N, C-alpha and C positions, 0 to 999 in steps of 0.2 A: 574775263578779268580775274584777278587773283584776290581771294578773300584775305584782307589784312589780319583778321583774328586767327586765321589758321596758320600756324607755323610748322615747320618740318618736325620739330621736337614733339608737338602735340599729336600729330597724326601717327607717329611711330609708337608713342606710349599707349594710344588707344588700341592699336592692333595687338600689342604685346600683352595687354591686360585681359583681353577677351580669351576665355578658355575654349579650347576646341570641344565640340559636343561629342558625347559618347556614341558609340556604335549602337544603332537601334536593336540589333540582335543581342548585344551585351545587356542592354536595359531589360529586354524581354526575359532573358535567362535569370537575371537577378530578381526581378519582381515576380517571376513565376515560382522561383524557389521560396521566396518569402510567403507567397500566397499558399503554397503547398504546406509549408511549415505551420502557418496559422490554421489551416484546415485540420491538420493532424492534431494540433493542440486543442482545438475546439471539440473534435470528436472524443478525445481522451477525457477532457474536462466534463463533457456532457455525460459520459458513461460513469465516471467516478462520482460526480455530484448526484446523479440520479440514484446510484446505489447507496451512497452514504446518507442522503436525505431520507430515502425510503426506509432503510434499516433503522435510522435514528427515530423516525416517526413511529414505526411499528413497535420498536422496543419501548419507547416512552408510553405509548398507549397500553401495551400489555403490562407494563410495570404499574400503571395507574389502576388497571383492572385487578391485578394481583393484590395490591395494597388495599383496595376497597373491600375485597373479599366477597363481592356480590356476583353470583353466577349469572344474574339477569343482564349484566353489562358485558357479556361475552362478546368478543370481537369476531364478527363473521367476515367471510371473504368479501362480500358485497360492501360492507362498511370499511374494510381495510383498503379497498381500491382508492379511496380518497387520499391515502398516504403514498401511492405509487407516483414517483416523480420522473419526469423526462421519458415517458413512454417505453417501459420495458417490454420485451417480447415475452408473452406468457404462454406456456405450454402445459397441458394437463398430462398427468401420469396416472394411469389406472392402478389400483392396488393389486398386488400379487401376493397371494397367501395371507399372512397376518398383517401385512403392511397397510397403512392408511392411505387414503387418497391424498395426492400432493399436486402442487402447481409450482413449476419452475419459472422464475423470472430472470431474464438475462438482458443486460444492457450492452449495446454494441461498442466494441473497443478494438483497436488495432494491436495493442501491446499486451493488455492484461485481460483476465476473465472476471467480469463482474456478474456474479450469479448468486441467487438465493432460492431456497426451496421452502415453500409454505406447506406445512403439514396440517391437513384439515381433518376434522371429525366427519362422521357420516352426514350430519346436518349442515355442514359448511362452516362450522366454528373453527377459527384459527387456534390450533393447539400450540405450535411453536414454529420458529423460523430457524432454518438450518442454513448456514453460510459455509462457503468453502474455506474461509479463513476465520478462525476463532478470534474474538476480541483480545487485545493485548492485556495481559494481567500484570499488575505491579510486581516489582521484585520483592520476594519475601525478605523479611527482616532477619538478620543474623542474630541468634541468641548468644549473648556473651557467655563464655565458659566461666564456671565458678570452681573454686578450690574444693568446696564441700559438695561433691557429687556422689551421692550414695545410692544411685539407682542400679548399680551392679554392672553397668556397661563399661567396656574397656575404652578408655579415652586415648587419643593419640599421645604417644610419649610414655604411656604406662606399660611396661613390659617389653619383651623382646620382639614380639610380632604385632603387626598392626591388625585391626579388626578385619576379618574376611580372609585371612590366610597368611602364608609366609611370603616373604620377599626373596627373590633370587639374589644370591650373593653377588656382589659386584666384583669383577675381576680387577685386581690391582695390577697396574703396569709394572713390569719387571724393571729393576733399576739397571741402567746401563753401566757397564764397568768403564770406569774412566782410566785411561792410561796416559801417562805423561810422556810427551815426546822428548827423547834425549838428544 
């Protein structure tokens, strides 16, 4: 028997609205690329966060010790280990000549190098932290020029030659002769 609720227009609209499924290989490639991208981002974030948090913690602690002025609070390597974040690889470097003992800490990264060197005293006291990239310094403020500058320095615009030597003369282009067409 024929179902009276099913009309030919209803059956054709149901099949037209159903989307064909994607190829399983296409799904695998797309989700694989997304997973690889997330893994790379995770590795880079782990390295950068570990480096930044370790450097920030050590800098803050050393600043506190410097401001207190007490040598008894010196930061030793053993106590500094509590500031190491996200498991850096630590390698010892023996002193050569007049150099001090140091330990290099490195965080794994695929794109950048996150490395810092801890310079230690003979008894294991942390003297300073050396990084490959120095911290950014703020832009120096420009000092406005004053009319009354009697320090004896030659200011730009005073005299024929600028400070530091002479300027090569600029060649002036020769004027082209213009002839009128008759």
